[in-house]
Structures are given as C-alpha cells and as structure tokens.
C-alpha angles and dihedrals in degrees: 000000000000099000142351126198108179095183092056093034091233128143132177127204135182132190128187099195109040109175090211093053094044092049091048090053091048096047104031108013126230117356127219091219139024115289105192098096093137092054090046089055092049091050092049092049094046093048091047090058096043095045094038091232123129099190100068125129130192122211126186106224099178129027135194089215090056095052104275121126090237144010114255124196131191120199118193144129112306091236090060093063121082105211 
C-alpha cells in the first residue's frame, strides 16, 4: 500500500511483478494501455469492504505491460474520477 486516506476514502497501491502484466508482455508484447483489470476489480472490492463504501472505483494509472517499471492503482470514490 502506497497511501491511505480514510477521510477521503482513497487508497494507492503499487506492484512490481504483476502476473497479469508479465504474462501479457510474454504472450502479446507491450500494451498501449493498462492490462490489470482483474486486479483493479479485486482492489476496489476489497477496499469497499474495508472502508464500508460501495461506490469505490479502482483505476490502474501505470502498467508494467505498457512500459512502466511498476503497476500503480488508485482507489477512490467513483465521483472523484473524471472518465
């Protein structure tokens, strides 16, 4: 966990060895966008339970498969994201 702000219901995570990203690189090569959607869903669901908040979303902002040195995830209220 990189950061936790309980009052804002925001959490940040990083991983340097995502199985999903590494497999994507091995099988398909470099991606143009993040590929860890399953992990993002698990993080959003886990944080929703821990923070007792049903309207959380998790977005992967950096991805090993897309050329970053790590995968970075932001979990926060859906209304805080600008999609």
